[in-house]
MIDREN-389823 format. One line per 10 residues: number of its first residue (from 0); for each residue x, y, z of C-alpha. Coordinates in pm, 1 decimal, decimal comma, always signed. Example, Ala and Ser with C-alpha at 12.3 -4.5 7.8 and 13.67 -1.06 7.14 Angstrom:
% residues 2
0 = +1230,0/-450,0/+780,0 ~ +1367,0/-106,0/+714,0 .
This chain:
% residues 397
0 = -9272,0/+11502,0/-7901,3 ~ -8994,9/+11484,7/-8157,0 ~ -8782,3/+11723,6/-7954,1 ~ -8819,5/+11509,4/-7649,6 ~ -8704,2/+11201,0/-7839,4 ~ -8401,6/+11383,4/-7974,6 ~ -8306,7/+11491,7/-7618,6 ~ -8316,7/+11132,7/-7504,9 ~ -8089,1/+11031,2/-7790,9 ~ -7833,7/+11313,0/-7747,4 .
10 = -7780,9/+11264,2/-7375,0 ~ -7628,6/+10911,7/-7402,2 ~ -7420,2/+11014,8/-7703,7 ~ -7272,5/+11315,3/-7530,5 ~ -7211,2/+11108,4/-7219,5 ~ -7015,9/+10847,2/-7417,3 ~ -6813,7/+11115,1/-7599,5 ~ -6715,8/+11281,7/-7272,2 ~ -6617,4/+10947,3/-7122,2 ~ -6397,3/+10868,1/-7422,2 .
20 = -6232,0/+11206,1/-7398,5 ~ -6167,5/+11152,7/-7028,8 ~ -6004,6/+10814,5/-7098,4 ~ -5782,2/+10969,7/-7365,3 ~ -5668,3/+11237,6/-7123,4 ~ -5588,1/+10973,9/-6861,0 ~ -5390,8/+10768,0/-7115,6 ~ -5194,0/+11073,5/-7223,1 ~ -5112,5/+11155,7/-6863,0 ~ -5000,1/+10796,3/-6801,0 .
30 = -4776,3/+10796,5/-7108,1 ~ -4626,1/+11127,2/-7000,5 ~ -4557,7/+10988,2/-6652,3 ~ -4395,4/+10672,1/-6793,8 ~ -4181,5/+10881,7/-7029,8 ~ -4059,2/+11100,7/-6740,5 ~ -3975,6/+10796,8/-6529,0 ~ -3781,1/+10630,0/-6813,3 ~ -3591,7/+10953,5/-6878,3 ~ -3502,3/+10977,5/-6508,9 .
40 = -3382,4/+10615,4/-6502,1 ~ -3174,8/+10665,4/-6817,1 ~ -3005,0/+10970,6/-6663,7 ~ -2929,4/+10775,4/-6346,0 ~ -2787,3/+10483,1/-6545,4 ~ -2572,7/+10723,2/-6748,7 ~ -2441,2/+10887,0/-6430,5 ~ -2371,0/+10545,2/-6276,5 ~ -2175,3/+10439,4/-6586,0 ~ -1972,6/+10762,6/-6581,2 .
50 = -1900,0/+10719,7/-6209,4 ~ -1770,5/+10366,8/-6275,7 ~ -1541,4/+10496,4/-6552,5 ~ -1414,5/+10770,4/-6321,2 ~ -1350,7/+10517,4/-6041,2 ~ -1160,3/+10285,6/-6281,3 ~ -942,1/+10571,7/-6405,3 ~ -877,1/+10688,5/-6048,8 ~ -779,5/+10334,1/-5947,1 ~ -537,7/+10304,7/-6241,9 .
60 = -370,2/+10633,8/-6152,7 ~ -345,0/+10524,5/-5789,3 ~ -193,3/+10187,0/-5891,1 ~ +68,6/+10359,8/-6108,8 ~ +156,1/+10593,2/-5823,1 ~ +190,3/+10304,6/-5574,0 ~ +408,0/+10098,8/-5812,8 ~ +628,3/+10401,0/-5880,6 ~ +669,7/+10464,7/-5506,5 ~ +754,8/+10097,3/-5443,5 .
70 = +1018,1/+10104,0/-5719,5 ~ +1164,0/+10418,5/-5567,1 ~ +1174,2/+10256,4/-5223,9 ~ +1361,9/+9956,7/-5370,6 ~ +1622,9/+10184,1/-5529,9 ~ +1651,0/+10387,5/-5210,2 ~ +1704,0/+10067,9/-5009,9 ~ +1997,7/+9967,2/-5231,7 ~ +2145,0/+10319,4/-5215,9 ~ +2117,6/+10329,3/-4835,2 .
80 = +2286,3/+9990,1/-4804,9 ~ +2571,0/+10107,4/-5029,3 ~ +2614,4/+10430,2/-4831,4 ~ +2617,2/+10235,3/-4503,2 ~ +2889,2/+10003,4/-4636,9 ~ +3096,6/+10302,7/-4752,0 ~ +3046,5/+10470,6/-4414,6 ~ +3158,5/+10158,8/-4226,1 ~ +3474,5/+10145,7/-4439,1 ~ +3551,5/+10509,6/-4363,2 .
90 = +3488,9/+10453,2/-3989,3 ~ +3729,8/+10158,2/-3988,6 ~ +3998,6/+10370,4/-4157,9 ~ +3942,7/+10654,9/-3911,1 ~ +3964,1/+10413,2/-3616,4 ~ +4298,0/+10281,9/-3741,2 ~ +4429,4/+10638,5/-3765,7 ~ +4303,0/+10719,1/-3415,1 ~ +4468,2/+10407,0/-3273,6 ~ +4792,0/+10502,5/-3443,1 .
100 = +4798,9/+10864,4/-3319,7 ~ +4693,3/+10755,0/-2970,4 ~ +5002,6/+10540,6/-2941,3 ~ +5240,3/+10830,9/-3013,9 ~ +5408,6/+10976,0/-2700,3 ~ +5712,0/+11172,7/-2824,1 ~ +5903,8/+11242,9/-3145,5 ~ +6137,8/+10945,4/-3104,1 ~ +5851,9/+10710,8/-3042,5 ~ +5672,4/+10865,8/-3340,0 .
110 = +5972,1/+10788,8/-3562,5 ~ +5994,4/+10434,4/-3436,4 ~ +5621,2/+10374,8/-3475,2 ~ +5629,7/+10530,1/-3822,8 ~ +5912,0/+10298,8/-3929,9 ~ +5735,7/+9998,6/-3783,0 ~ +5416,5/+10103,0/-3955,1 ~ +5590,6/+10131,1/-4292,6 ~ +5746,9/+9788,6/-4245,8 ~ +5408,8/+9646,2/-4147,7 .
120 = +5241,6/+9804,1/-4450,5 ~ +5509,9/+9672,2/-4685,6 ~ +5474,8/+9326,8/-4534,3 ~ +5095,8/+9337,8/-4568,9 ~ +5122,4/+9454,9/-4930,2 ~ +5364,5/+9171,8/-5010,9 ~ +5133,4/+8917,7/-4847,9 ~ +4836,3/+9064,0/-5033,4 ~ +5019,7/+9030,3/-5367,3 ~ +5101,7/+8668,0/-5286,7 .
130 = +4736,3/+8595,8/-5214,6 ~ +4627,8/+8771,2/-5534,2 ~ +4877,5/+8575,2/-5743,1 ~ +4748,3/+8251,1/-5596,6 ~ +4388,2/+8355,9/-5651,7 ~ +4443,6/+8486,5/-6005,2 ~ +4672,9/+8212,4/-6129,1 ~ +4997,9/+8393,1/-6211,8 ~ +5066,5/+8145,1/-6495,1 ~ +4845,1/+8367,5/-6714,1 .
140 = +5134,9/+8561,9/-6865,1 ~ +5035,1/+8704,1/-7202,4 ~ +4954,0/+9064,2/-7287,8 ~ +4792,1/+9238,3/-7583,1 ~ +5026,8/+9422,8/-7818,2 ~ +4810,2/+9465,6/-8127,8 ~ +4480,0/+9400,3/-8303,9 ~ +4555,0/+9203,6/-8618,4 ~ +4230,1/+9207,6/-8814,2 ~ +3856,0/+9238,9/-8800,4 .
150 = +3568,6/+9042,8/-8950,8 ~ +3216,6/+9182,8/-8973,6 ~ +3014,4/+8866,6/-8915,3 ~ +2670,1/+9021,6/-8958,3 ~ +2470,3/+9342,6/-8927,3 ~ +2146,1/+9296,0/-8737,2 ~ +1957,0/+9451,6/-8449,8 ~ +1968,9/+9795,5/-8291,1 ~ +2263,0/+10034,6/-8259,9 ~ +2330,9/+9897,3/-7910,5 .
160 = +2356,9/+9531,6/-7816,9 ~ +2583,9/+9244,1/-7724,4 ~ +2674,8/+8907,6/-7875,4 ~ +2909,8/+8634,2/-7755,5 ~ +3001,6/+8270,7/-7705,4 ~ +3020,1/+8102,6/-7366,2 ~ +3398,7/+8063,3/-7308,0 ~ +3332,0/+7830,8/-7015,6 ~ +3149,3/+7571,1/-7227,0 ~ +3259,7/+7338,5/-7507,0 .
170 = +2960,4/+7407,7/-7729,4 ~ +2969,4/+7648,2/-8026,1 ~ +2644,6/+7830,0/-7950,4 ~ +2610,1/+8198,8/-8026,4 ~ +2404,6/+8432,3/-7805,2 ~ +2256,6/+8764,2/-7916,3 ~ +2111,1/+9021,9/-7676,0 ~ +1963,8/+9313,4/-7868,9 ~ +1912,3/+9661,1/-7724,7 ~ +2015,9/+9837,0/-7405,8 .
180 = +1687,8/+9739,6/-7232,3 ~ +1531,6/+9402,3/-7317,2 ~ +1448,4/+9061,6/-7168,0 ~ +1483,0/+8816,6/-7461,2 ~ +1798,9/+8617,0/-7545,6 ~ +1843,3/+8458,7/-7888,8 ~ +2044,5/+8133,8/-7882,3 ~ +2186,5/+7992,0/-8209,1 ~ +2330,4/+7645,0/-8263,1 ~ +2650,0/+7783,5/-8421,8 .
190 = +2787,9/+8085,6/-8601,5 ~ +2671,8/+7961,2/-8944,8 ~ +2311,4/+7950,3/-8823,0 ~ +2355,5/+8299,4/-8679,5 ~ +2485,6/+8432,9/-9013,1 ~ +2171,0/+8324,7/-9202,4 ~ +1953,6/+8613,0/-9323,9 ~ +1652,5/+8563,8/-9097,0 ~ +1818,9/+8491,4/-8765,2 ~ +1504,7/+8473,8/-8550,4 .
200 = +1350,9/+8172,5/-8726,5 ~ +1614,6/+7920,7/-8617,2 ~ +1697,8/+8077,8/-8280,6 ~ +1587,8/+7953,0/-7940,7 ~ +1422,3/+8235,4/-7749,3 ~ +1487,2/+8261,8/-7375,9 ~ +1279,2/+8515,2/-7182,1 ~ +1425,7/+8661,4/-6864,5 ~ +1214,6/+8729,8/-6552,6 ~ +1372,7/+9077,1/-6524,1 .
210 = +1500,0/+9293,5/-6814,0 ~ +1864,1/+9397,0/-6841,3 ~ +2008,9/+9748,3/-6842,2 ~ +2294,3/+9854,2/-7068,3 ~ +2493,5/+9608,8/-7280,2 ~ +2756,2/+9491,5/-7030,8 ~ +2617,4/+9142,0/-6969,5 ~ +2820,7/+8822,0/-7007,0 ~ +2751,4/+8450,2/-7044,3 ~ +2983,6/+8215,7/-6854,0 .
220 = +2956,5/+7849,4/-6749,7 ~ +2595,8/+7830,5/-6873,4 ~ +2480,7/+8138,4/-6678,2 ~ +2391,6/+8488,9/-6789,2 ~ +2521,7/+8761,7/-6557,5 ~ +2357,6/+9101,3/-6609,2 ~ +2270,1/+9435,5/-6449,2 ~ +1898,7/+9434,3/-6363,6 ~ +1701,2/+9717,8/-6522,6 ~ +1562,3/+9968,7/-6274,6 .
230 = +1807,0/+9876,1/-5996,8 ~ +2107,0/+10079,5/-5887,4 ~ +2368,4/+9802,7/-5882,4 ~ +2195,5/+9461,5/-5867,4 ~ +2361,1/+9183,0/-6068,2 ~ +2145,6/+8882,4/-6162,0 ~ +2275,9/+8529,1/-6220,3 ~ +2039,5/+8345,3/-6458,4 ~ +2055,7/+7976,6/-6562,5 ~ +1997,4/+7978,2/-6938,6 .
240 = +1901,7/+7610,6/-6978,4 ~ +1676,5/+7586,9/-6670,9 ~ +1542,7/+7938,8/-6730,6 ~ +1548,7/+8051,3/-6369,9 ~ +1731,4/+8303,3/-6151,3 ~ +1980,5/+8125,9/-5926,7 ~ +2142,7/+8417,1/-5740,5 ~ +2190,6/+8794,5/-5722,4 ~ +2422,6/+9044,7/-5556,7 ~ +2471,0/+9418,8/-5506,2 .
250 = +2796,6/+9575,5/-5631,8 ~ +2894,4/+9848,5/-5378,6 ~ +2975,0/+10188,4/-5527,8 ~ +2848,1/+10104,7/-5877,0 ~ +2549,4/+10233,1/-6070,4 ~ +2564,0/+10605,3/-5995,4 ~ +2753,8/+10712,8/-6308,6 ~ +2818,5/+10535,3/-6642,3 ~ +3114,4/+10301,8/-6660,2 ~ +3215,1/+10481,0/-6982,8 .
260 = +3122,2/+10838,9/-7070,8 ~ +3047,6/+10752,0/-7436,3 ~ +2816,7/+10462,3/-7336,1 ~ +2575,0/+10635,6/-7093,8 ~ +2332,5/+10339,8/-7071,7 ~ +2601,5/+10109,1/-6930,1 ~ +2648,5/+10153,5/-6555,7 ~ +2805,5/+9809,9/-6493,9 ~ +3013,1/+9621,1/-6752,7 ~ +3067,7/+9252,2/-6677,2 .
270 = +3367,1/+9074,4/-6828,6 ~ +3531,1/+8732,9/-6841,9 ~ +3895,5/+8637,7/-6889,7 ~ +4117,7/+8340,4/-6802,9 ~ +4050,3/+8405,1/-6431,7 ~ +3670,6/+8416,2/-6445,5 ~ +3415,4/+8690,4/-6381,7 ~ +3490,2/+9062,7/-6338,7 ~ +3282,9/+9380,7/-6300,4 ~ +3392,3/+9716,2/-6444,0 .
280 = +3235,8/+10046,2/-6333,3 ~ +3317,9/+10405,9/-6237,2 ~ +3262,4/+10596,4/-5913,2 ~ +3229,9/+10969,8/-5836,5 ~ +3468,8/+10926,5/-5538,9 ~ +3750,1/+10820,4/-5773,6 ~ +3703,6/+11125,2/-5995,2 ~ +3538,3/+10912,9/-6262,2 ~ +3825,2/+10666,6/-6275,8 ~ +3734,6/+10308,0/-6355,4 .
290 = +3708,5/+10049,4/-6076,2 ~ +3740,3/+9674,2/-6137,5 ~ +3609,3/+9402,7/-5907,0 ~ +3682,5/+9030,0/-5915,2 ~ +3365,8/+8827,9/-5848,4 ~ +3338,6/+8459,0/-5763,5 ~ +3091,7/+8344,5/-6029,5 ~ +2978,4/+8047,7/-5816,1 ~ +2909,1/+8221,8/-5483,2 ~ +2854,7/+8575,3/-5625,6 .
300 = +3092,2/+8705,8/-5357,2 ~ +3341,0/+8991,5/-5409,8 ~ +3700,6/+8865,1/-5398,1 ~ +3892,7/+9191,6/-5448,6 ~ +3854,7/+9546,9/-5582,2 ~ +4107,9/+9775,0/-5756,0 ~ +4092,0/+10151,3/-5817,6 ~ +4259,0/+10203,0/-6155,3 ~ +4423,4/+10508,7/-6309,5 ~ +4209,2/+10478,4/-6624,7 .
310 = +3949,1/+10753,7/-6658,6 ~ +3599,0/+10697,6/-6795,4 ~ +3601,3/+11028,3/-6987,0 ~ +3584,3/+10964,8/-7364,5 ~ +3585,0/+10587,6/-7296,1 ~ +3335,5/+10376,6/-7492,1 ~ +3416,6/+10021,6/-7374,3 ~ +3671,4/+9802,6/-7195,0 ~ +3759,0/+9436,8/-7147,1 ~ +3968,2/+9212,5/-6922,9 .
320 = +4234,6/+8977,5/-7059,0 ~ +4479,2/+8781,4/-6844,3 ~ +4430,6/+8994,4/-6526,8 ~ +4466,7/+9315,3/-6728,2 ~ +4213,0/+9589,0/-6802,1 ~ +4217,9/+9742,9/-7151,5 ~ +4012,3/+10063,0/-7189,9 ~ +3890,9/+10167,6/-7535,8 ~ +3853,6/+10539,4/-7613,5 ~ +3692,4/+10728,3/-7901,7 .
330 = +3553,6/+11065,5/-8007,8 ~ +3200,6/+11165,7/-7896,7 ~ +3097,7/+11179,0/-8263,2 ~ +3258,5/+10842,3/-8340,9 ~ +3593,1/+10773,9/-8504,4 ~ +3882,7/+10529,2/-8480,0 ~ +3864,6/+10338,4/-8153,1 ~ +4190,3/+10302,2/-7963,8 ~ +4326,0/+10141,0/-7647,2 ~ +4529,6/+10398,3/-7455,9 .
340 = +4496,2/+10294,9/-7091,4 ~ +4602,3/+9956,9/-6951,6 ~ +4592,7/+9839,1/-6590,1 ~ +4743,0/+9509,0/-6471,9 ~ +4613,7/+9407,1/-6126,8 ~ +4936,1/+9215,2/-6052,2 ~ +5171,8/+9489,0/-6181,0 ~ +5320,5/+9239,1/-6425,0 ~ +5287,9/+9482,4/-6717,2 ~ +5470,7/+9813,1/-6747,9 .
350 = +5170,2/+10004,1/-6878,2 ~ +5375,3/+10314,7/-6965,9 ~ +5570,1/+10122,4/-7231,2 ~ +5260,1/+9999,2/-7413,6 ~ +5185,6/+10208,9/-7723,9 ~ +4835,2/+10325,1/-7816,9 ~ +4661,2/+10036,0/-7994,6 ~ +4420,6/+10129,9/-8276,4 ~ +4134,5/+9915,4/-8401,8 ~ +4188,2/+9853,1/-8774,8 .
360 = +3999,2/+9977,6/-9081,6 ~ +3685,5/+10101,0/-8913,8 ~ +3519,1/+10431,7/-8828,1 ~ +3231,8/+10443,2/-8579,4 ~ +3179,9/+10341,7/-8218,6 ~ +3142,6/+10029,3/-8008,9 ~ +2848,9/+9944,6/-7788,8 ~ +3033,9/+9651,8/-7624,9 ~ +3364,7/+9467,3/-7655,1 ~ +3399,5/+9126,7/-7486,4 .
370 = +3714,7/+8916,2/-7467,8 ~ +3677,8/+8541,7/-7526,5 ~ +3964,6/+8370,7/-7337,7 ~ +3899,6/+8037,0/-7507,6 ~ +3943,9/+8171,4/-7861,7 ~ +4167,2/+8470,7/-7774,0 ~ +3936,8/+8701,9/-7974,4 ~ +3721,6/+9007,1/-7914,9 ~ +3345,8/+8987,7/-7980,8 ~ +3229,4/+9345,6/-8044,9 .
380 = +2903,1/+9520,5/-8131,5 ~ +2962,2/+9832,8/-8338,5 ~ +2672,4/+10046,1/-8469,5 ~ +2451,7/+9738,4/-8516,7 ~ +2730,0/+9521,0/-8664,2 ~ +2859,6/+9204,8/-8497,9 ~ +3240,5/+9203,4/-8525,2 ~ +3525,1/+8966,7/-8435,6 ~ +3873,5/+9110,2/-8374,8 ~ +4178,8/+8882,1/-8380,4 .
390 = +4454,7/+8974,9/-8137,1 ~ +4833,8/+8982,8/-8138,0 ~ +4982,4/+8895,1/-7795,3 ~ +5321,0/+8835,4/-7636,2 ~ +5452,9/+8718,9/-7298,8 ~ +5454,3/+8966,1/-7014,5 ~ +5798,1/+9093,4/-6916,5 .
């Protein structure tokens, strides 16, 4: 009887224990399933995140490649246009020669045509000189015969840069353009403000839409004229007060080699004298000799171009003064700068009689030298120093 009662008691107990164990096994299986699913989702999320990072990096590389190709296309476009212009000039010259030889019938006729051609060429050259004298105002009749003194105004900025006044304006503002590649102009109220120790605090900052290349920029009549960085030979005309680009032009033949061998970052050097705006550069076709171009600063049109006899080898800078180019030479390691090549576009100066002109009391090199026709002084940047040179002039013979 007792055994029977115990059997009835054990059966429900064992049944409940087995049920509890079964529930525990089901819960464990469920937890294991949930854990596997979460692990799978986490791996998928991690892969998705990595794919996004890979896509972003791939897009950045593609964007850089596209921008680089577009910049290359822009440079190639300018180069092609320049080559086409040079080719057209050569075709015109060849056509003139063909027309001339086609008109020759015998030796007598050849002599007569040759004499007529010489007379015609002399007449055209005389007419051209008359036009140039009218355009360049022949009343400008002084020439440089010496550099009297120098004054180091300040030492600030990088090794390369440019500083100047606007000779076409009555104000006394000073402009500083630091570095061979930059896009910020510092404008000072006067030279005393510029000479203060911390020049950036009291300066007006003007940011350009495109950076400049080299140090051959110039400010004239309220506009900054500069070689655009990344272009072969594009010159930008920028209104300083209105802060906008008003015009641009391409300078044929320029930009392929430095204007001066000792200033490799400067492909185009812009200058101002009593006659207005000029561009100075060198070309491989001239054997590295310097070429000067007169530019109308209002229309940005080329008025005339001269191939000079001054070579760019060992040259560090140059400037225009009264229709005359003065080229400054130095040693590659730096030394005493000297002017030993002069070219007058109107042939009013006998350049062979001009002695070598040395810059006084200074060893080093110049990044830029700009002539100020209003003050008859040179504004130079030498190894991070801002220098003014006073000049000694006399009337042209």
